[in-house]
N, C-alpha and C positions, 0 to 999 in steps of 0.2 A: 504494500500500500504506500502511495507517495506520502512524503512527510510534509508537503506544502499544500496549502489550500489557495495559493495565489501564484501567478506568474509575474515576475518582475523583469522588465526590459529597460535597457538603457539605450539611448540614441541621441543623435545630434539633429537639431533643426537648423538648416542652413539659412543663409541670407534671403533666399527666395521661398522659404517655407517648406522646402522638400526635406524629407527624412533621409539620413545617411548613417552608416556605422551602427546598425542595430545589433545589440548584444543581449543575449538572454542571461540574466543574473540569477534567476530562480526558476527551475524547471518544474512542471507539473506532470509531464509524461503524457501517456495515452495518445501520442502522435500530435498533440496540440501545439507543441513548441514551435515547430517549423511553420505551422499555419498562422500562429500569432505573429511571428517575425514577418511573414509575407503580408499580413494584414496591416501591420504598422508601417511597412515600407511603402504602402499605397496611400497613406495619409498625407495631407498637406496641412500645415499649420501657419498661423500668422507669426512671422519671426519676431523675436524679442527686439526691442528698440531702446536705444539710449540717445537722448537728444534728437529723436526722430531719425536716427541712423540705424538700419537693421544690422543685427550681428548674430553670429552662430551661437547657439546655446545648447547645453546638455540637459536632457530630460530623462527622468526616471519615472516609469509608469508601472504601477502595480495593479494587476487585474485579478479580482477574486474569481476563483474557479471552484466549482462544487466537485472537488476531486473524489470525495468519499462516494458521491452518487455515481460518478463515472466508474469507480472501482467496483461497485456493486453490480452495475450493468455488465461490466467485463467479466466479472466472476460468474454471474448467472449464465453468460453465454459460453462458459467453459474455456475462456482464453486465459493466458497467463501473461 
């Protein structure tokens, strides 16, 4: 059973609001990790600004996942 009930990702939001350098800091398993990374890479953000000048910023995003529920489904299906 996974020890985490959330996935934590770190990434940079570039000057144009595009996401780059996505890293998984906390895995939940069940094949969700790669899907979460792909989903975050498709997002666009409003870039951080200082004195109205956009700059690159680091973001840490924590997403709650009902891992226990996924584990029970997987267990019931006879998978490991």
